[in-house]
N, C-alpha and C positions, 0 to 999 in steps of 0.2 A: 645724314647724321643719325646715329642711333642714340635715343634718349636712355640714360641709365638712372632710374629713380633710386634703386637700392642695390648696393653691393653686398653680397653674402660672403663672409670671411670664415672659412672652415679651418678650425684649429684642432688637429688631433694631438692628444696630450697624454704622456705617460711619465710619471715621476719627474715633473718639472717645477717643483715647488720654489726653486731659486730664481726662475726666469718668467713664470707665467704671468705674474702681475705686471712686470716690466713690459712684456710684449703687448699686453692688453692696453696699458697706458700709452705706448707708442702708437698703437693702432688708433686709439681714440684721439690722439693729437694730430693725426693726419687730416688735413683740410681737403675734402673732396667736393667743395662747393655745395651744390644743391643735392648731391647724391648722398642718400642715407646709408648707414652701415648696419648690417645685421650680422652680429658676431655669434657664431655657433662653436662652442668648445665641447669636444667629445673626449671625456676622460676615460682612458682605457684601463680602468681598474688600478689606479695609482695607489701606492702604499706608503708614500713619504709625506703625507699631509697636503698634497695638491688639492684633493677634493674639498677638504675643510676650507682652504684658502679660497677656492673658486666660489663656494657658497657665500662667503663674506663679500667677495668682489661683486657677485651678481646682485646682491641686495642694494648695492650703491649705484648699479648701472642697469637700467631697464633694457638696454640694447643687447645685453648678453643672454643667450639661451644656452643652458647647460644640458648635456646628455651624459649620463653615467652608465658605462658598460658594466654588466653584472659579473663579467670575468674578462681577463686579458685576451683580446682577440687579434690584435695587431693593428698597425697603422692603416693598412688598406681598408680593413673592416670599419675602422673609426671614420675614415674619410667618406666611405660609402654612406654610412648612416647620417653623417652631417649633410651630404649632398641631398639625400632624400628628404631631409627635414628643412631644406632651404626654400626661400621664396623670392630671392633677389633676381633682378634682371641679368646680373652678371655675378659670377662666383669665382673666388680665388682661394687657393690653399696656402695656409700660413703655418710654418712650423712653430712650435711653442718655445723653441730656444731663441737665441738672439743672432742667428747666422744671417737672417734675411731682414732687410730694412723695409718696413711698411711704407716709407715715403716713396718707394718705387711703384706703388699702386697707380699713381697718376701716369707713369710711363707705360704701364701695362694696359691700362684701360683705354688709352688714347686711340690705338688702332681699331678697337671695337666701336668706340664712339664715332669714329670717322667712317665706319662701314667697310673697313679694309680687312677685317679679320673676324672670325667666329671664335678662334682660340688663339691665345698668346702665351708663348713660352718665355720666361725670363732667363736669359742665358748669363751664366757666371763667367763665360769665356769669350765674350765679345764686347766691344765698346770700350770706353775709357773709365767706367765706373770703378770705385774702390773695391778691392777684393783682397782677401787673405787666404792663401793656400797653405795649409799646414805642412803637408808632405807631398813630394813629387809623385809618390805612388798613387795618391788620391787622384791627382790630375790624370795620370796615365790610365787608371781604371775607368774614370769617367769618360775619357776620350774613347777608350776601347768599346765600352758599352754603347756609347752614342753611335759610333761607327757601325757596330753590329746591328743596332736598331735601324739605322738608316738603310743598310743593305737590304733588310727585309721589308721595311715600310716604304722605301723609296722617297723618304723625306730628306731634307738637307739641314737637319738640326745641328747646332753646335753643342747643345747640352740637354740630352734627353732626361737625365736624372735630376734636373732642377726641381726644387719644391715649388717654385713660383710658376704655377700654371693657372691661367685665367680663362674662363669659358663663359659663353652665353648661357644663362640659367636654364632656359627651356631645352637647349641642346644637351647639357650634361645631365639634367634630370631624366632625359629619355635614355641615356646610356647607362646611368648609375645602377638601375636594377639588375643589369646583366654582369656587373663587375664581380670577379671571383677572387682576385688576389687578396689575401688577408694581411700580409706583412708588407715588406718593402717592394714586393713585386707589383705594387700598384703602378709605379712609374712606367715600367715596360708595357703593362697591360693597357693603361689609359692611352699611351702613345699609339699603340697598335690599333686600338678601337677608333681613336680620332682619325688616324690615317685612312682607315677603311670607310669612315663616314663621308669622305670627299668634301670636307669643309675647308674654309680658308684659314690657314695657319701662318702666324708670323712670329718672329723672335725679336726681343729688345734686350739690350744690355742692362744688367742690374748690379747692385752692390752685393758683396758677399764677405762675411766675416766667419770663416770656418772655425770649428772648435775641435779639440782633441778628445781622445778617449777619457782622459782625466777630467775634462770639462763636461763630460756627459754624452759624447757621441755614441750612438747605439748601434749603428750599422757596422758590420764586420766582414771578414773575408768570405765567410759562408754565405752571407747575403749576396755578395758579388758573384760568387759561383752560381748561386741559384738564379741570379738575374740573367745570366747567359741562357739558361734553360727557358726562363720565362719569356725572354725576347723571341726565341725560336717558337715556343709553344703558342703564344698569343698572336703572333704574326701569321702562323700557319693555321689558325683556328678556322679559316674558311672551309678547310677540308672537314673539320668537325661539324661545321654548320650544315654542310651537304649531308653528312651522316645523320644529323638531327632531322633534316627535311625528309630524308628517305624513311626514317623511323616513324615520323608523324604520318607520312603517306600510307604506312602499313597499318595504322590505327583506324578502325572504323567504328566498332561497337564499344562504347564506354559504359561500364557499370558503376553506379554510385550506391553505396549502402549506408542508410541512416534510418534509425527508428522513428525520427520525427522529421516532418517536411512542411514547408510553407505551401499554401496559406492555412493549412489545417492547424499548424502549431507555429506560433509567431515568436521568433527569437533571432538573435544575431546570426547563429550558425545556419539556421533554416533559411534565412534571407540570402545568405551567401550561396548555399547549395542551389537555391532557385535561380539566382542571377548567373552563376557559372554554368549550370546545366542548360538553361534556356539559350544562353549565348553560344555554347558549344553546339547545340542543336541547330541554331540559326546558321552556324558556320558550315554545317553539312555532316556533322558527326551523328551517329545513331546512339542516342543517349537513353539509358535505362536506369531508373531509380528503384531500388528494392527496399521496401519499408513495411511498416504495419499498415493494415487496410483501414485508412482513415476515412474513406468515402463509402457511400452506398452504391450498390450495383455490382458489376463484374469485378473480378480481382485485378484485371489488367485494363488500364485506361490510358488515353493520351491527353495530356494537358499542356498547353503552350508549347507544343512541339516535342515534349519529353514523354517517354513511355514510363508510366508508373505501375509497379507490380506490388500488390499486397501479398507478401509471402508469409505473413503472420497475422494472427488476430489482433485487433486493437485492444490494448490493455492500458489502464490508467498509468500515465508516466510518473506523476508525482502523488505521493501519499504522505501521511504523517507530517503535517506542517511544512509541506514543500520539499520533502526529501524524495529523491528518485526511488521508484519502486525497484527493488532488487529482483523480484519475481518477473517483472516486465522485461528487464534486461536479460535474464536467464532464458526466458521463452523466446525472445527475439534472436538471441544468440543461437539457440537450437534451430530456429526457422532459417537462419542463414546457411545451414548445411544444404538446403535445397538448391543452392547456387552451383552445386556439383554438376547439375544437368543444364545450366544456363550458359549460352555462348557469350564470350566477351574477349576483347583484346586487352583492355585495361580494366582493372577493378580498383576503386578508390573507396576506402572504408572510413566513415567518420569515427573518431576515437571513442566517443561517448555512446553507450555505456561500457565500453572496453570488451565485454564478453563476445560480441560479434567478431572482434579481431581474431580471436582464437579459432572460431569456426571457419572464417574466410581464409585464414592462414593454412588450415588443414586442406581446404578446397584447392587452394593455389598449389600446395605441395603435391597433391594427388594429380593435378592437371598440369604441373610444371609451368605455372604462370607466376609472374611477379605480382606482389601485393603492394599497393600504395595506401597510405593512410593520411587523413587530414587531421591535424592536431590544433586545438584552440586554446587549451589551458592545461596547466600542470598543478596538481594539488600537493601540498606538503603533508607529512605524517600527522602533524598537529591538526591541520584542517580536516583530514579524514576522520580523526578521532572525535573532533567536535561534531562532525556531520553524521557519523554512524555509531558512535560510542564504541562498544566492545568489538564490533565488526570492522571498525575503521582500519585497524592494522592489517587485516586480511585484504581489504579493498586497496590499501596503499601498495601492497606487494603485487596485487593483480595489475594495478596501473603500471608499476615498474616493469613487470614482465611483458605486458602488452606492447610497450614501447620498443621491445627488442624484436618483434615479429615482422613489421613491414620492411620491404626492401628499400623503400624511400618514404620519408615523412614530409608532407607538405605542411608548413606551419603558417598560421595566419598573422603572427606578429613577432617582432624581435624579442619581446618579453617572453613569449612562449619558447622560442628557439633557444634563448639563453638558459632558461630553466632546464630544458631537455639536455642541452649540451653540458651543463654542470652535472646533471644526474647521470648522463650516459656519454662521457667524453669520447668514447670510441665510435659514437654514432654521428659525430659532428659533421662528417662529410656526406652523410645521407639526409641531412636536414635541408629542405628546399623552401625558400621564402616565397609566399604568394599572399601579399596583403589583401584584406577585404577592400571594397571600394564603394563609391557612390555614383549615382546616375545624375550628373549635373544638369543634363538636358531635361530630364523629368522633373527635377526639383525646380529648375528655372521656370518651367511652364506652369507650376502650381501658383495659384493666387492666394494671398492671405485671407483667412477667414474673417467674416464680418465682426464677430465678437472677439475683442482683444482680451489678453490676460497678461499678468506680470511674470509669473513663474510657471514653467512647464516641465513635466517629467513624462517620458515615454518608455515603457518596458514592462516586463512581467512583474507581477507583485509577489515576489519571493522574499524569504527572510534575508538572504544575503544581498538582496538589492537595497536593503537598508533605507527604505522610503520613510521609515519612522523618524530618521534624523531630519529629513526635509520638513516633515510636519512640525517637529519641535522648532525649527528655524522660522516657519510661518507663524507659529504662536508668538515667538519672540518679536517678530516684525510687526505683528498686528497691534502691539502696544504703541508703535509709532505710526504705522500705516494702517489705519482702521479698516480701510476698504481694499487692502491688498488681496489679490486673488491668484490662486494656484490651481492648475488643471493637471490631473493625474490620468494619463492615457495608458490603459493596460488592464490585465486581469491576472488572477492567480490565487493560490491558497491563502495568501496573507491579506486578501482584500477585506474580509470581515474584521480582522484584528485592526487593520488600519482605520476602518470606519469607526470602530469603537474608540480608537485613540483620538480621532478627530472630535468625537463627542465629548470625551473626557477633557480635552484641551479647549473645548467651546470655540472651535474655529469652523463650524459648519458653513457659515456664510462666506468663508475665505477659501475653502477647498472643494473642488468638484471632481468626482470620479466618473469617467465616461465609459470605462471598459475599452476593449480593443475597437478601433474604427475599421470600417469595411475595407479600405484600401490605402495605399501609400500616400496618394495625393491629399487625402483628407488629413492625414497626420502632418504632412508638410505644410498644409494650409494653417493648421493650428500652431505649428512652430513659427511660421512667418508672422503670425499675429501676436506673438509673445515677445517678451523683452530679454529673458534669460532662461537658459536650459540648465537643469541640475541633474547630475548623475551621481547619487550618493552610494552607489554600489560598492561593496567590499571586494567583489570578485568578478572580473571580466577577463575573457580571453583575448579580446581585441578592443571592443568599444565602438562598434559601427555607428551607433546612434550619435556619438560625438561628431563624427564627420558629417552626418546628415544635418545635425543642428547647426554646425558652422556653415554648411552649404546653404542653409536657410537664412544666414545672416545673424545667427545668435552667438553670443559669448557662452562658453560652457564652464560650469563649476563642477569639478569632479573631486571625489573623495580621495585623499592621499593615503591609500591603504597599500601595503606591500603586495597584495594579491590582485590589485586592480590594474590590469594592463592598459586600461583606457587613459590612465594618468600620463602615459608616455606620449599620447597624442596632444597633450596640452603644452603649448608654449606660453608660459606664464606672461601675462600682460599683452600677448599678441592675439591668441584666440580663446583665452579663458584663464582660469585660476584654479589652484588646488586648495582644498580646505581640510582642516583637521577634525572639526566637530561642528555641532549645530550652531554654536555661538559664532564661530569663525565664518560659517556659511551665511548666517544672517547679516554679518557685517559686509561680506562681498555683495550679497543681493542688494543691500541698502545702497552701497556705493554705486552699483550699476543703475539702480532706479533713479538715483540722484545725478547720474552722468559723471560721477567722479572717476570710477574705474572703467567706464565704457567710453573709450576715446575713438570709437568707430574704426578699429583696425580692419583690414580687409580679410575678414574671416574666410570668405570664399577662396581666396588665394591659397590658404593653408591646406585646402583639400584637393586642389587640382591634380596633385601627384597620385591621388587615390582614385584611379579610374577602373571600372569593372573590366574593361577590355584588357587593361594591363594585367589584372588578376588572372584572366583567362590565359593570356600569353604565358605568364609565369607557371601556371598549372600545366600547360602543354609542354613547357620546357622541362618540367619535372617528369612528365610522362615519357619524354624522349630520352631521358638519361638511361 
């Protein structure tokens, strides 16, 4: 018997204001015994009031997790995002309309519980369950597509196009990162991938109450024609995989370009470059990083198996209250022209500070090489103006132009990909996802520090990190918790201003600044000895520290700001909460300290999908394109 503690129910949703509340109520009414329900609704940029209704529903039901797409991407893209955000032992897909009956979950889950299947298809065309077929042509089309799929996949399904597909959670979360179909091609693709996985598959009869176009049916003739192509394409993808393997075999020397690198400069993108580059080197690739000369001694050194090249002099990265130095970016950009004489099979340029992209683009054009870039964040015109004043508009257009240069862009988060896709819709097909990750084994091996604390922050001390909001919350809390203590780990140009704020607020006994700690494990030890992690940042490209804090067993409180990608990692009530201001933050901290909001959810479970090796695999997939 397979024990199923949690069933994840993935609901892709687009303009379903008339049915979404009813289907959620029906799901909640289903009795699954001891199995808990995790309901994940992915709204695909609805415009009929569905989003507003979902927010009202979620306030009443803590089991519902909402994901809002920033633009309409299609059913397949919505399902993929929901799968990647799921934590259940078993996962099922549920349409937002009323065609499928959630009472069938018990029939679907039974073969998995009995250990007879890894995947279960709910067939509308077998058994004696109630069903409503609107038109005979729908039946004929579904039969034809299923037959065609069976011919290629060698399965014996009666209903390939069914919505009701149930999977073991670990299995589908392994497959989900590779899914490519954005629209209704999800059904042929997932069927083809499941067939190739050589897992146990079975079908059970289900109820079905089909709806007409007038009732909101969205799939049409063009989707059916496209499905024929997608069945052929995804089932013959093994040939494409061989092509990918041969391409990777031809790659030996990988060049990575970044002005800042770990451990000389400590930030999320620097940690990512370190983790990816060292893992690529350990796999056997010849990895070279071209950067400013952060170290003493020769220009070229080897560190942790990676070749480091100091192609430019070290210049101060941040000036003027935490703003990036324009001159440092210009000088490093010119230094990148030296790459014209450097051998490489792949070159991957970090997008910040943008100017190196133009130099490397020229190098690649002259040498007839393709250029890859890794993108962490996208800034709005308003933010550029706030950041650089008069020069902000120039920087904004430089950023826009730089995004047109790479042949492929590797993005670190859905948040960044969506922003790039909105700004450059013609580039959507060249955006490749490779989430950042965590090293669970290293975090697991770290022991808690002897000295405990209540609240912890880890990160650079920059203006946009908004640590002042945390200090205001600590002042508010000190009125009730006289001995509350907060530790701030990090350094940066805002440090002196923050220390002066602490003095003004008279909370010197409550707040400790440690600077950066020597290594990861010491940071993890401090996290493990704390009760809550706070990320008050206004701007994050991904929010790696959220995953690290969850992996250390901490709930995370993140600032609900439109430019903060880290908020997309928060599943409210599951691994943390979003706050609006310092008073809101103080309430959440108080609730956690009192045990009101801290119900000991399995924080570590929420980060298991973010593994560094999966990041490396996705990066290599991009290189093989």
